[in-house]
C-alpha positions in Angstrom: 21.0 -9.1 95.1 18.8 -6.2 94.3 15.9 -5.1 96.3 13.0 -3.4 94.5 10.6 -1.1 96.1 7.3 0.0 94.2 4.0 1.8 94.5 1.3 2.5 92.0 -2.2 4.2 91.6 -2.1 6.8 94.7 -4.4 8.7 93.0 -3.7 12.0 95.3 -4.6 10.3 98.3 -1.7 11.8 100.6 -3.5 12.1 103.8 -4.5 8.4 105.8 -8.1 7.7 105.7 -10.3 5.2 106.7 -10.3 1.8 105.4 -14.2 1.2 105.3 -15.5 4.4 104.7 -12.4 6.6 102.8 -12.9 9.5 105.2 -10.1 11.4 106.5 -8.3 9.9 109.9 -5.3 9.8 112.1 -2.8 7.5 111.3 -2.5 6.1 114.7 -6.0 4.9 115.2 -7.0 1.6 114.4 -8.7 0.8 110.7 -6.6 4.4 109.8 -4.6 3.2 106.6 -2.4 4.9 104.3 -0.9 8.3 104.0 2.2 9.6 102.0 4.0 10.3 105.1 3.8 6.7 106.4 4.5 5.5 103.3 7.7 7.4 102.7 8.7 5.8 106.4 8.0 2.0 105.0 9.8 2.9 101.8 12.7 4.0 103.9 12.6 1.4 106.0 12.6 -1.2 103.3 15.2 0.3 101.2 17.3 0.3 104.6 16.4 -2.7 106.2 18.9 -5.5 106.6 21.7 -3.7 105.5 20.1 -3.4 102.1 21.1 0.2 101.4 19.5 2.6 99.1 22.7 1.8 96.8 21.4 -1.6 96.4 17.7 -0.8 95.9 15.4 0.5 93.2 12.5 2.8 93.9 9.4 2.4 91.2 6.3 4.2 90.5 3.7 2.8 88.1 1.4 5.7 87.6 -1.8 7.4 88.7 -0.3 9.8 90.7 -3.1 11.9 89.8 -6.9 12.4 90.0 -9.3 11.2 92.4 -8.7 13.2 95.6 -9.9 16.8 96.8 -6.2 17.5 96.8 -5.7 17.0 93.1 -9.5 19.5 92.8 -8.0 21.9 94.4 -3.9 21.8 93.7 -4.0 19.7 90.2 -0.4 18.2 90.1 1.3 20.7 92.5 1.5 18.5 95.6 2.1 15.3 93.8 5.1 16.6 92.0 6.9 17.9 95.5 6.4 14.4 97.0 7.6 12.4 94.3 11.1 14.9 93.8 11.2 14.0 97.6 10.6 10.6 97.8 13.6 9.5 95.6 11.9 7.6 92.9 14.4 5.8 90.2 12.0 6.1 87.3 8.1 6.9 87.0 5.6 5.8 84.2 2.2 7.6 83.2 -1.4 6.2 84.4 -4.0 6.9 82.0 -5.4 9.5 84.7 -2.0 11.6 83.9 -3.9 12.8 80.9 -7.2 13.4 82.0 -6.6 17.1 81.6 -5.0 16.8 78.2 -1.3 16.7 77.0 -0.9 20.5 77.4 -1.2 19.7 81.4 0.6 17.0 81.4 3.6 18.7 79.8 3.2 21.2 82.7 3.2 18.7 85.3 6.4 16.6 84.1 8.1 19.5 84.1 7.8 20.3 87.5 8.7 16.2 88.1 12.7 15.3 88.7 12.0 11.9 88.0 12.7 10.1 85.0 9.4 9.8 83.2 9.2 7.0 80.8 6.5 5.5 78.2 7.5 3.5 75.0 4.3 3.0 73.8 3.6 6.8 72.9 3.9 8.0 69.5 4.0 11.4 68.8 2.2 12.1 65.3 2.3 15.5 65.6 5.9 17.1 67.9 5.1 18.3 71.3 8.4 19.7 72.1 7.1 20.6 76.0 5.9 16.9 76.6 8.4 15.4 74.6 11.1 17.0 76.3 10.2 15.1 80.1 9.3 11.6 78.5 11.5 8.8 77.3 10.6 5.2 76.3 12.9 3.8 78.8 15.9 4.5 81.3 18.8 3.1 82.8 19.8 2.4 86.2 23.7 2.7 85.9 24.4 1.0 89.1 22.8 -2.0 88.8 22.8 -2.0 85.1 19.1 -2.2 84.9 17.0 -0.9 82.0 13.2 0.0 83.0 10.9 0.3 80.0 7.2 2.2 80.4 4.0 1.3 78.7 0.6 2.7 79.3 -2.9 1.2 78.5 -3.7 2.1 74.7 -7.7 2.1 76.6 -6.3 5.8 77.3 -7.1 7.1 74.0 -10.8 6.5 74.7 -10.8 6.8 78.3 -8.7 10.2 78.8 -7.9 13.1 77.0 -4.8 12.2 75.0 -5.7 14.9 72.1 -5.2 14.3 68.4 -1.2 14.5 68.4 -0.7 11.2 70.4 -1.3 7.5 69.3 -1.1 4.8 71.7 1.1 1.9 70.3 0.9 -1.7 70.7 2.6 -2.2 74.2 4.2 -5.8 73.4 5.9 -4.1 70.0 6.9 -1.2 72.0 8.6 -3.0 74.8 10.2 -5.8 72.2 11.7 -2.3 70.2 13.1 -1.0 73.7 14.3 -4.0 75.2 16.4 -4.7 71.6 17.6 -1.4 72.0 19.0 -1.7 75.6 20.4 -4.9 74.9 22.6 -3.3 72.2 23.5 -1.5 74.9 24.9 -4.2 77.1 21.9 -4.0 79.2 20.6 -7.5 80.0 18.4 -7.2 83.1 15.1 -5.5 82.3 12.3 -4.6 83.8 8.7 -3.3 82.3 7.2 -0.7 84.4 3.5 -0.7 83.5 0.1 0.9 83.6 -1.7 -1.8 81.8 -3.6 -3.9 85.0 -2.8 -7.0 85.9 -4.5 -9.2 83.0 -2.6 -6.7 80.3 0.6 -7.6 82.2 0.6 -11.1 82.6 -0.4 -10.9 78.7 2.7 -8.5 78.3 4.5 -10.9 79.9 3.3 -14.0 77.8 3.4 -12.3 74.6 6.5 -10.3 74.5 10.0 -11.7 73.2 11.7 -13.5 75.9 14.4 -11.3 78.2 12.0 -9.3 80.4 12.7 -10.1 83.9 9.9 -8.4 85.7 6.6 -6.2 85.4 6.1 -3.9 87.9 2.1 -3.0 87.4 -1.2 -0.7 88.1 -4.3 0.8 86.9 -6.1 -2.4 88.0 -5.9 -1.7 91.8 -5.3 -5.3 92.2 -3.8 -6.8 95.7 -1.2 -10.0 95.1 -0.3 -11.8 98.0 1.4 -15.1 99.3 -1.2 -15.2 102.3 -4.2 -17.5 100.7 -6.2 -16.7 103.8 -6.8 -13.1 102.6 -8.6 -11.6 99.5 -6.0 -11.5 97.3 -6.4 -12.0 93.5 -3.2 -14.0 93.0 0.2 -14.6 94.0 3.1 -11.8 94.5 5.0 -12.3 92.4 3.0 -13.7 89.8 5.6 -16.4 88.0 4.0 -16.0 83.8 5.8 -18.7 81.1 7.1 -17.1 77.7 4.9 -18.0 75.1 7.9 -18.1 72.7 10.5 -19.7 75.3 8.8 -22.3 77.8 12.5 -22.0 79.8 11.7 -18.1 80.5 9.6 -17.2 83.4 8.5 -13.2 84.2 7.6 -12.6 87.4 4.8 -9.8 87.3 3.7 -7.9 90.7 1.3 -5.1 91.8 0.4 -3.1 95.2 -3.5 -2.4 94.9 -4.3 1.3 94.9 -4.4 4.8 97.4 -1.1 3.8 98.9 -2.5 1.1 101.4 0.6 -0.8 100.3 4.2 -0.6 99.8 5.5 -3.5 97.7 9.0 -5.0 97.9 10.6 -7.8 96.0 14.2 -9.1 96.6 15.3 -9.7 93.0 18.1 -12.6 92.6 19.5 -12.1 88.6 20.7 -15.2 86.6 23.7 -14.6 84.2 20.9 -13.9 81.4 19.1 -11.5 82.8 16.3 -13.8 84.1 15.1 -14.1 87.7 15.8 -17.1 89.9 12.2 -17.7 90.9 13.4 -19.7 94.0 15.5 -16.9 95.7 13.2 -13.6 94.5 11.0 -13.2 97.3 9.1 -10.4 98.6 5.6 -9.0 99.6 3.3 -6.3 99.8 3.8 -4.3 103.3 0.3 -2.9 104.8 0.5 1.2 105.2 -0.7 0.7 108.6 0.8 2.1 112.0 -2.5 1.7 114.0 -2.2 -0.2 117.6 -3.1 -3.0 116.0 -0.5 -3.2 113.0 2.9 -4.8 113.7 4.6 -1.5 112.5 3.2 0.4 115.2 6.3 0.6 117.6 8.6 0.6 114.6 7.2 2.9 111.9 6.3 6.7 112.6 5.2 9.4 109.8 8.1 11.0 108.0 8.3 14.4 109.4 9.4 16.1 106.0 6.3 14.5 104.3 4.1 16.2 106.8 5.7 19.2 106.5 5.0 19.2 102.6 1.5 18.2 102.8 0.5 20.5 105.6 0.0 23.8 103.8 -1.7 22.1 101.1 -3.9 20.4 104.0 -4.8 23.8 105.8 -5.7 25.6 102.6 -8.1 22.2 101.7 -9.6 22.0 105.1 -10.9 25.7 105.0 -12.3 25.3 101.6 -14.0 21.9 101.8 -15.4 22.0 105.3 -17.8 25.0 104.4 -21.4 23.4 104.7 -23.4 24.1 101.5 -27.0 21.7 102.1 -28.9 19.1 104.0 -29.1 15.5 102.9 -32.2 13.8 104.2 -31.0 10.3 103.6 -27.8 8.5 102.6 -27.0 8.6 99.1 -24.8 5.1 97.9 -22.1 5.5 95.5 -20.9 3.0 93.2 -19.0 0.3 95.0 -16.7 0.2 91.6 -16.6 1.8 88.5 -18.2 -1.2 86.7 -20.9 -1.1 89.2 -24.7 -1.4 87.3 -26.9 -1.5 90.3 -29.3 1.3 90.5 -27.9 4.1 92.9 -29.2 7.0 94.7 -26.3 9.0 94.1 -26.3 8.4 90.6 -30.2 9.0 90.4 -29.6 12.3 92.4 -26.3 13.5 90.1 -28.5 12.3 86.6 -31.5 14.7 87.7 -29.4 17.6 88.6 -28.4 17.1 85.2 -31.7 17.4 83.4 -32.6 20.6 85.7 -29.4 22.6 85.1 -29.4 25.5 82.9 -27.0 24.0 80.8 -29.5 20.9 80.1 -31.6 23.3 78.2 -34.5 20.7 79.4 -33.3 18.0 78.2 -35.4 14.5 78.7 -32.8 12.2 80.4 -29.2 12.2 81.5 -26.3 9.8 81.4 -23.2 9.7 83.8 -20.5 7.1 83.5 -20.4 5.1 86.9 -16.4 6.1 87.1 -17.6 9.7 87.5 -18.9 8.7 90.9 -16.7 8.3 93.5 -18.0 8.3 96.7 -21.1 8.7 98.8 -23.1 11.5 100.2 -24.2 10.5 103.9 -27.2 11.5 105.7 -27.0 15.2 107.3 -24.6 18.2 106.7 -23.6 18.4 103.3 -19.8 20.1 103.0 -18.3 21.0 99.7 -15.7 18.2 100.8 -18.8 15.5 100.3 -19.3 17.0 96.6 -15.9 17.0 95.9 -15.0 13.7 97.3 -18.1 12.0 95.0 -17.4 14.3 92.0 -14.1 14.8 91.6 -13.8 15.3 87.7 -13.9 18.2 85.8 -16.1 16.4 83.1 -18.4 18.4 80.8 -21.7 18.8 80.3 -22.4 17.5 76.5 -25.9 17.7 74.9 -26.8 15.2 72.0 -29.7 14.2 70.2 -30.4 10.2 70.4 -33.2 8.1 69.0 -34.8 5.3 71.6 -32.8 2.5 69.2 -29.6 4.4 70.3 -30.5 4.7 73.8 -31.4 1.2 74.1 -28.1 -0.3 72.6 -26.2 2.6 74.8 -27.5 0.9 78.2 
């Protein structure tokens, strides 16, 4: 038996935050969740509980460590790299946001990350020695004879900035090729570390050649649970039957987002590398040590992690707490990236773009709903409010469009 512990889509949310508002808060207060110091303590607890031991467990990360908070806006990947190195991950795959500032920035970031980073469906059309030096299609955890294959959503080529020298290939073909290479090395226990999203993970598990035991997912921020009374999107794990071999089932797991949960699954392998679905069990663990949590008296924030974060947090507070204006009303942000409702903050941002010097008196402005990540409350506006609402370093682009093209776009 091997205990798997996994995280995904932290998006640089290193500090605890209010579950309703997203504002920073004290981890010991009711309603306050997340925070890397608590995540680390829960990971350690899961790896040491019930005499599991770190040697009998593996720790994996399904990508999107970067982008999405003021920590990233100010410090890019420096704090993320320091924390990844201190957590003891066995492998990491890339998320789409790892490419937001281009492959050159990603190469510099990965040079600081001392964790095997894997992605099998990246094809280098043009050689990129700096990035290729820190990126492999798969890795092998020798102590368990387990192969880990990484895959990234091909949509990254559109949603992020992969550059002209990289192509993202079909994840199904990439996994099949990597699995064949692993089997040649005698590896029959195979896990895919995926950033495709829950739907993509289930499709992958169904379409690939039989032989992959487990898909650990990210990207869609999906909450899986075995408690049907909660707002779950599926069971943990979700079992998928392979389309080419009805006797082979692959487990699919994910642990929502932002460090709200840490997932764990006790893996019981059969001799052919498949998982025994009767005995392979686990669940997501809420990162919550408030007085109302069952972990309140059992888990304390990890001191080493606190010490790593502290100087970054102090510098961030000094910058973000500076007031820059006043809001006479409340400006709501989108509830999700696909929200199509009229938004006061969306109107404000696009009006500001039209009025800006760079727009040269354009008639209209358009911004992706996904580019707005928070609200602006009524009252004093600080730098922090603006950076939380608009965390991306987007570029203003001018274009001439016909009325027909604009109608088709909206």
